[in-house]
C-alpha positions as CSV (number, residue, x, y, z in Angstrom):
1,M,0.0,0.0,0.0
2,K,2.9,2.4,0.8
3,A,4.5,1.6,-2.6
4,L,1.2,2.5,-4.4
5,R,1.0,5.8,-2.5
6,V,4.6,6.7,-3.5
7,A,3.8,5.7,-7.1
8,L,0.7,7.9,-7.1
9,C,2.6,10.8,-5.6
10,L,5.4,10.6,-8.2
11,W,2.8,10.2,-11.0
12,A,0.8,13.2,-9.8
13,G,4.0,15.3,-9.5
14,G,5.1,14.3,-13.0
15,A,1.7,15.1,-14.4
16,L,1.7,18.5,-12.8
17,C,5.1,19.4,-14.2
18,G,4.0,18.3,-17.7
19,V,0.9,20.5,-17.4
20,V,2.8,23.5,-16.3
21,H,5.3,23.1,-19.2
22,A,2.5,22.6,-21.7
23,Q,0.7,25.7,-20.5
24,A,3.8,27.8,-20.6
25,A,4.7,26.7,-24.2
26,A,1.2,27.2,-25.6
27,N,0.5,30.4,-23.7
28,P,-3.2,30.1,-24.1
29,P,-5.2,33.3,-23.7
30,A,-7.3,31.9,-20.9
31,A,-6.5,29.1,-18.5
32,V,-8.8,26.1,-18.3
33,H,-10.2,25.6,-14.8
34,P,-12.2,22.7,-13.5
35,P,-15.8,23.4,-12.5
36,A,-16.6,24.5,-9.0
37,L,-17.3,21.2,-7.3
38,P,-18.2,20.6,-3.7
39,D,-15.1,19.9,-1.7
40,P,-15.3,16.3,-0.4
41,Y,-12.4,16.8,2.0
42,A,-14.3,18.8,4.5
43,L,-16.9,16.0,5.1
44,M,-14.1,13.4,5.1
45,D,-12.0,15.3,7.7
46,S,-15.1,15.8,9.9
47,A,-15.9,12.1,9.6
48,M,-12.3,11.1,10.6
49,T,-12.3,13.2,13.7
50,A,-12.1,11.0,16.7
51,P,-14.9,11.4,19.2
52,S,-12.4,11.4,22.1
53,L,-8.7,11.6,22.8
54,P,-7.1,8.2,23.1
55,G,-6.2,7.0,26.5
56,P,-3.4,4.7,27.6
57,A,-3.2,1.6,25.4
58,L,-4.2,-1.6,27.0
59,T,-3.3,-5.2,26.0
60,L,-5.9,-7.9,26.2
61,E,-4.1,-9.4,29.3
62,E,-4.2,-6.1,31.1
63,A,-7.9,-5.5,30.3
64,E,-8.8,-9.0,31.6
65,R,-6.7,-8.5,34.7
66,I,-8.4,-5.2,35.5
67,A,-11.9,-6.6,34.8
68,L,-11.3,-9.6,37.0
69,T,-10.4,-7.2,39.8
70,A,-12.9,-4.4,39.4
71,N,-15.9,-5.9,37.6
72,P,-19.1,-5.5,39.7
73,D,-20.6,-8.8,38.5
74,I,-17.6,-10.7,39.8
75,A,-17.8,-8.8,43.1
76,V,-21.5,-9.9,43.5
77,A,-20.6,-13.6,42.8
78,A,-17.7,-13.4,45.3
79,R,-20.0,-12.0,48.0
80,R,-22.4,-14.9,47.4
81,L,-19.5,-17.3,47.8
82,A,-18.6,-15.6,51.1
83,V,-22.2,-16.0,52.3
84,A,-22.1,-19.7,51.5
85,Q,-18.8,-20.1,53.3
86,A,-20.1,-18.2,56.3
87,H,-23.1,-20.6,56.5
88,L,-20.9,-23.7,56.6
89,P,-20.1,-23.8,60.4
90,I,-23.8,-22.9,61.1
91,A,-25.2,-25.9,59.2
92,G,-23.7,-28.6,61.5
93,A,-24.0,-26.7,64.8
94,L,-26.2,-27.8,67.6
95,D,-29.4,-26.0,68.4
96,D,-29.2,-23.5,71.3
97,P,-29.4,-25.0,74.8
98,E,-32.5,-24.2,76.8
99,A,-32.7,-22.9,80.4
100,M,-35.9,-23.5,82.4
101,Y,-37.4,-22.4,85.7
102,R,-40.5,-24.1,87.0
103,G,-42.4,-23.4,90.3
104,W,-44.7,-26.2,91.5
105,G,-47.2,-25.9,94.2
106,V,-47.2,-22.1,94.8
107,P,-50.2,-21.5,97.1
108,L,-52.9,-19.3,95.6
109,E,-53.4,-17.6,99.0
110,K,-49.8,-16.5,99.0
111,P,-48.5,-16.4,95.4
112,W,-45.4,-14.7,96.5
113,D,-44.4,-17.5,98.9
114,F,-42.0,-19.5,96.8
115,N,-40.6,-21.2,100.0
116,A,-43.8,-23.2,100.1
117,A,-43.3,-24.4,96.4
118,Q,-41.0,-26.7,94.5
119,N,-38.5,-24.5,92.6
120,M,-36.9,-26.2,89.5
121,F,-34.0,-24.9,87.5
122,S,-32.7,-26.9,84.5
123,L,-30.7,-26.9,81.3
124,S,-31.5,-29.0,78.3
125,Q,-29.9,-29.8,74.9
126,T,-31.3,-31.5,71.9
127,L,-29.0,-34.0,70.1
128,P,-29.9,-34.9,66.5
129,G,-29.8,-38.6,65.7
130,G,-28.6,-40.4,62.6
131,N,-25.5,-38.3,62.1
132,R,-27.6,-35.5,60.7
133,R,-25.2,-32.8,61.8
134,A,-22.5,-34.2,59.5
135,L,-24.9,-34.6,56.6
136,R,-26.1,-31.0,57.0
137,T,-22.5,-29.8,56.9
138,N,-22.0,-31.8,53.7
139,V,-25.0,-30.2,52.1
140,A,-23.6,-26.7,53.1
141,A,-20.2,-27.7,51.6
142,S,-22.0,-28.5,48.3
143,D,-23.5,-25.0,48.4
144,V,-20.0,-23.6,48.7
145,D,-18.8,-25.7,45.8
146,E,-21.7,-24.5,43.7
147,A,-21.0,-20.9,44.7
148,K,-17.4,-21.4,43.7
149,A,-18.4,-22.8,40.3
150,N,-20.8,-19.9,39.8
151,L,-18.1,-17.4,40.6
152,A,-15.8,-19.2,38.0
153,A,-18.7,-19.0,35.5
154,V,-19.1,-15.2,36.1
155,R,-15.4,-14.7,35.7
156,L,-15.3,-16.7,32.5
157,N,-18.3,-14.7,31.2
158,V,-16.6,-11.4,32.0
159,E,-13.4,-12.6,30.4
160,V,-15.2,-13.5,27.2
161,R,-17.1,-10.2,27.1
162,V,-13.9,-8.3,27.7
163,C,-12.3,-10.3,24.9
164,K,-15.1,-9.5,22.5
165,A,-15.2,-5.8,23.4
166,F,-11.4,-5.6,23.2
167,Y,-11.3,-7.1,19.7
168,D,-14.3,-5.0,18.6
169,L,-12.3,-1.9,19.6
170,L,-9.1,-3.2,18.1
171,L,-11.0,-4.0,14.9
172,V,-12.4,-0.5,14.6
173,Q,-9.0,1.0,15.2
174,D,-7.6,-1.2,12.4
175,E,-10.4,-0.2,10.2
176,L,-9.9,3.5,10.8
177,R,-6.1,3.1,10.2
178,I,-6.6,1.2,6.9
179,H,-9.4,3.5,5.8
180,A,-7.2,6.6,6.5
181,D,-4.5,5.1,4.2
182,H,-7.1,4.6,1.5
183,V,-8.4,8.1,1.9
184,G,-4.9,9.4,1.3
185,L,-4.6,7.4,-1.9
186,A,-8.1,8.5,-3.0
187,R,-7.1,12.2,-2.5
188,Q,-3.9,11.7,-4.6
189,T,-6.0,10.0,-7.3
190,I,-8.4,13.0,-7.4
191,E,-5.6,15.5,-7.5
192,A,-4.0,13.6,-10.4
193,A,-7.4,13.5,-12.1
194,R,-7.8,17.3,-11.6
195,I,-4.4,17.8,-13.3
196,K,-5.4,15.7,-16.3
197,Y,-8.8,17.2,-16.4
198,A,-7.2,20.7,-16.6
199,V,-5.5,19.8,-19.9
200,G,-8.5,17.9,-21.2
201,N,-7.1,14.3,-20.9
202,V,-10.0,13.0,-18.8
203,P,-13.7,13.9,-19.0
204,Q,-15.5,15.8,-16.3
205,Q,-17.5,12.7,-15.3
206,D,-14.4,10.8,-14.3
207,L,-13.4,13.6,-11.9
208,L,-17.0,13.7,-10.6
209,K,-17.1,10.0,-10.1
210,A,-13.7,10.1,-8.2
211,E,-15.0,12.8,-5.9
212,V,-18.2,10.9,-5.3
213,A,-16.2,7.8,-4.4
214,L,-14.1,9.8,-1.9
215,T,-17.2,11.4,-0.4
216,A,-18.7,7.9,0.0
217,L,-15.8,6.9,2.1
218,S,-16.9,9.4,4.8
219,A,-20.0,7.2,5.4
220,H,-17.6,4.3,6.3
221,M,-15.7,6.7,8.6
222,I,-18.9,7.7,10.4
223,R,-19.9,4.1,10.9
224,F,-16.4,3.2,12.2
225,S,-16.5,6.1,14.6
226,R,-19.9,4.9,15.9
227,E,-18.6,1.4,16.4
228,E,-15.5,2.7,18.1
229,G,-17.7,4.6,20.6
230,V,-19.9,1.6,21.3
231,A,-17.0,-0.8,21.8
232,R,-15.1,1.7,24.0
233,A,-18.2,2.2,26.2
234,R,-18.7,-1.5,26.5
235,L,-15.1,-2.2,27.4
236,N,-15.0,0.6,29.9
237,A,-18.1,-0.6,31.6
238,L,-16.6,-4.1,32.0
239,L,-13.6,-2.5,33.5
240,D,-15.8,-0.5,35.9
241,R,-14.9,2.8,34.3
242,D,-16.8,5.7,33.0
243,P,-18.2,4.5,29.6
244,A,-17.1,7.8,28.0
245,A,-13.5,7.6,29.3
246,P,-10.8,7.6,26.6
247,L,-9.4,4.2,25.8
248,L,-7.0,2.8,23.3
249,V,-6.0,-0.9,22.9
250,E,-3.2,-2.7,21.3
251,G,-2.6,-6.3,20.2
252,K,-2.6,-8.7,17.4
253,H,-5.3,-10.9,15.9
254,A,-4.9,-14.7,16.3
255,V,-6.3,-15.6,12.9
256,L,-3.1,-17.3,11.8
257,E,-2.9,-19.6,14.9
258,P,-4.0,-23.3,14.6
259,L,-7.2,-24.3,16.4
260,P,-7.3,-27.1,19.1
261,S,-9.1,-30.3,18.2
262,E,-12.7,-30.9,19.1
263,E,-11.8,-33.9,21.3
264,R,-9.4,-31.9,23.4
265,M,-12.0,-29.1,23.9
266,E,-14.7,-31.5,24.8
267,S,-12.5,-33.2,27.4
268,A,-11.5,-29.9,28.9
269,A,-15.1,-28.7,29.0
270,L,-16.4,-31.7,30.8
271,G,-13.8,-31.2,33.5
272,S,-13.4,-27.4,33.7
273,R,-16.5,-25.7,32.3
274,P,-17.9,-23.7,35.3
275,D,-21.6,-24.4,34.6
276,L,-20.9,-28.1,34.4
277,V,-18.9,-27.9,37.6
278,A,-21.8,-26.0,39.2
279,A,-24.3,-28.6,38.0
280,Q,-22.1,-31.4,39.4
281,A,-22.0,-29.6,42.7
282,A,-25.8,-29.4,42.6
283,V,-26.0,-33.1,41.9
284,E,-23.8,-33.8,45.0
285,R,-26.0,-31.5,47.0
286,S,-29.2,-33.3,46.0
287,R,-27.6,-36.6,46.8
288,R,-26.6,-35.4,50.3
289,E,-30.0,-34.0,50.8
290,Q,-31.5,-37.4,49.9
291,A,-29.2,-39.1,52.4
292,L,-30.3,-36.5,55.0
293,A,-33.9,-37.1,54.3
294,K,-33.5,-40.9,54.8
295,K,-32.3,-40.1,58.3
296,A,-35.7,-38.7,59.2
297,Y,-36.6,-41.9,61.0
298,A,-33.6,-41.6,63.4
299,P,-35.0,-39.9,66.5
300,D,-33.7,-36.8,68.1
301,F,-32.8,-36.9,71.8
302,T,-33.2,-34.1,74.4
303,V,-31.3,-34.4,77.7
304,S,-31.9,-32.1,80.7
305,G,-30.3,-31.7,84.1
306,G,-31.4,-29.4,86.9
307,Y,-31.6,-28.4,90.5
308,M,-34.7,-28.6,92.7
309,L,-35.4,-26.5,95.8
310,M,-38.1,-28.3,97.9
311,P,-40.6,-26.4,100.1
312,A,-39.4,-25.2,103.5
313,G,-39.6,-27.6,106.4
314,Q,-38.8,-30.8,104.5
315,A,-35.9,-32.9,105.6
316,M,-34.3,-33.1,102.1
317,R,-34.9,-29.7,100.7
318,N,-32.1,-29.7,98.1
319,S,-32.2,-32.2,95.2
320,Y,-31.4,-32.5,91.5
321,M,-33.2,-33.8,88.4
322,V,-32.2,-35.6,85.2
323,E,-34.6,-35.9,82.3
324,G,-34.4,-37.4,78.8
325,S,-36.9,-37.3,75.9
326,M,-37.0,-38.3,72.2
327,N,-39.3,-37.7,69.3
328,L,-41.2,-40.5,67.6
329,P,-40.8,-40.1,63.8
330,W,-42.3,-43.6,63.1
331,L,-45.7,-42.2,64.0
332,N,-45.4,-39.5,61.3
333,H,-44.3,-41.8,58.4
334,R,-46.4,-40.0,55.8
335,K,-44.5,-36.8,56.2
336,H,-41.1,-38.4,56.2
337,N,-41.8,-40.7,53.3
338,A,-42.9,-37.7,51.3
339,E,-39.7,-35.9,52.2
340,I,-37.6,-38.9,51.1
341,A,-39.6,-39.1,47.8
342,E,-39.1,-35.3,47.2
343,A,-35.3,-35.5,47.8
344,T,-35.1,-38.6,45.5
345,A,-37.0,-36.8,42.8
346,R,-34.8,-33.7,43.1
347,A,-31.6,-35.8,42.9
348,G,-32.9,-37.4,39.7
349,E,-33.8,-34.0,38.3
350,Q,-30.3,-32.7,39.0
351,E,-28.6,-35.7,37.4
352,T,-30.8,-35.4,34.3
353,E,-30.0,-31.7,34.1
354,L,-26.3,-32.4,34.3
355,A,-26.5,-34.9,31.5
356,A,-28.5,-32.3,29.4
357,L,-25.8,-29.6,30.1
358,R,-23.1,-32.0,29.0
359,N,-24.9,-32.6,25.8
360,T,-25.4,-28.9,25.3
361,A,-21.7,-28.3,25.9
362,R,-20.7,-30.7,23.2
363,E,-23.2,-29.1,20.8
364,Q,-21.9,-25.6,21.6
365,I,-18.3,-26.6,21.2
366,G,-19.1,-28.3,17.9
367,E,-21.0,-25.3,16.5
368,A,-18.5,-22.7,17.8
369,L,-15.6,-24.7,16.3
370,V,-17.3,-24.9,12.9
371,E,-18.0,-21.2,13.0
372,A,-14.4,-20.5,14.0
373,Q,-13.0,-22.7,11.3
374,A,-15.2,-21.1,8.7
375,A,-14.3,-17.6,9.9
376,Q,-10.6,-18.5,9.8
377,R,-10.8,-19.9,6.3
378,L,-12.5,-16.8,5.1
379,A,-10.0,-14.5,6.7
380,L,-7.1,-16.5,5.3
381,F,-8.7,-16.5,1.9
382,Y,-8.7,-12.7,2.0
383,H,-5.2,-12.5,3.4
384,D,-3.6,-15.1,1.1
385,Q,-5.5,-14.6,-2.2
386,L,-7.9,-11.7,-2.6
387,R,-5.7,-9.0,-1.0
388,P,-2.6,-9.8,-3.0
389,Q,-4.6,-10.1,-6.2
390,A,-6.4,-6.8,-5.7
391,E,-3.2,-4.9,-4.8
392,A,-1.4,-6.4,-7.8
393,T,-4.4,-5.3,-10.0
394,L,-4.2,-1.8,-8.6
395,Q,-0.5,-1.5,-9.1
396,S,-0.9,-2.7,-12.7
397,S,-3.7,-0.2,-13.2
398,V,-1.6,2.6,-11.9
399,I,1.2,1.7,-14.4
400,A,-1.2,1.3,-17.3
401,Y,-2.9,4.7,-16.5
402,Q,0.5,6.4,-16.3
403,N,1.2,5.1,-19.8
404,N,-2.3,6.0,-21.1
405,Q,-3.2,2.3,-21.6
406,T,-6.3,2.3,-19.4
407,S,-9.1,4.7,-18.4
408,F,-9.3,6.6,-15.2
409,L,-12.5,4.7,-14.3
410,N,-10.6,1.4,-14.4
411,L,-8.0,2.8,-12.1
412,L,-10.7,4.1,-9.7
413,D,-12.5,0.7,-9.8
414,S,-9.2,-1.1,-9.0
415,Q,-8.6,1.2,-6.0
416,M,-12.2,0.8,-4.7
417,A,-11.8,-3.0,-5.0
418,V,-8.7,-2.8,-2.8
419,I,-10.6,-0.7,-0.3
420,D,-13.6,-3.1,-0.2
421,I,-11.3,-6.2,0.1
422,D,-9.3,-4.6,2.9
423,V,-12.5,-3.7,4.8
424,D,-13.9,-7.3,4.2
425,W,-10.5,-8.7,5.4
426,I,-10.4,-6.8,8.6
427,Q,-14.1,-7.6,9.3
428,A,-13.4,-11.3,8.6
429,V,-10.6,-11.1,11.2
430,G,-12.9,-9.5,13.7
431,D,-15.5,-12.2,13.0
432,F,-12.9,-14.8,13.7
433,D,-12.0,-13.1,17.0
434,E,-15.7,-13.2,18.0
435,R,-16.0,-16.9,17.2
436,M,-12.9,-17.6,19.2
437,A,-14.4,-15.9,22.2
438,D,-17.6,-18.0,21.8
439,L,-15.4,-21.1,21.5
440,E,-13.6,-20.2,24.7
441,L,-16.9,-19.7,26.5
442,A,-18.1,-23.1,25.2
443,T,-14.9,-24.8,26.4
444,G,-14.8,-23.1,29.7
445,I,-11.0,-22.4,29.8
446,P,-8.6,-20.1,27.8
447,L,-7.8,-21.8,24.5
448,D,-4.1,-21.0,24.9
449,K,-4.0,-23.6,27.6
450,L,-5.0,-26.2,25.0
451,Q,-2.1,-27.0,22.8
452,P,-3.2,-27.8,19.2
453,V,-2.7,-31.3,18.0
454,Q,0.4,-31.3,15.8
455,P,0.0,-33.2,12.5
456,E,1.7,-36.5,12.4
457,V,4.9,-36.4,10.4
458,K,5.7,-39.7,8.7
459,P,9.2,-40.6,7.8
């Protein structure tokens, strides 16, 4: 592209010198001026004006690190995990002990005379049977595991959203840079056309068409500016910043990197994908709840011990008491059978949901991989074939136009073809980045941790 710009500059300069020499030799009575046409540069310059000053450039790794530290969604999931962890020691704790006072035989004629009554003071404690305290602790531990998996899922979701917003912003920056290069070429082409039009070598319609093409590029610049603002606002929000804050990113697209195999991604997803880990924790929780429900027929015991002060005048006024009691769950079998049936049904539901999520994960990985492979092939097609062919065609058209072997419209068409292919190329790269983010979300772990399978080399 730089070589084409230099060629157009030299060509425009040479054409200008030839025009000046021809005009001086002919000494015409009146100079020929091109018609007063609207200046396309003013609209182009306004379209290329950035909506905000660029801020410090961020790499993808820096953006992800900031988001994982500052994103509010992650903070909410972390607090939920803290709540689940705080509940863990409560789940297996004993019920509060009970203190009791009982006054027996207080005379109605003298309700204040407690010396004539039996005064009882006791402490009691209920002890769950059937090892239910340990089972309740296990259920609470499953809640902690599920909260950890949900936190990991939120972190992964934020990472993927940051990745998409980052590459959207990087894509727009690349589009603006490439388009700015093409605008420079288009301006040089128009200036060269003005020179040839001044001496009558090109018709007015060629000049008008070139200026219309340049003006049409401003529509692209306006769209790019809008997309830049949207991507910047989205990325700033994920970083817990002001959406209007200046932001600039830097990095490279990974379109030339090989993709991992589907088998490796499925294996990684089944072991590491956060929603599957959360579903597995839910299954464990339902199984433990089922075991806890089956302990409903184990009775609870309450033990009490106390001191008794007998009425005044008795020989043995001071005494103590010991008491024990238990509930009778066998007499309420309907309730407990229903609780066991409910826990069993819930466990079956969670296991079925886990199987469905695993099947969905395989489907998502397969679809995302197909989309990523197609986007990669399209991007490489533009990179390896269409772009070199279009640039070679443009260079050939420049040389042919310099030698008066082709028309100005053919030159303009060649240049617009390069512009369109460059825009399509960078959009294909951006689409590949989007598909890679979807693939990472479907897999559940960063894809750079999955080494691609190297092709077998046979001797």
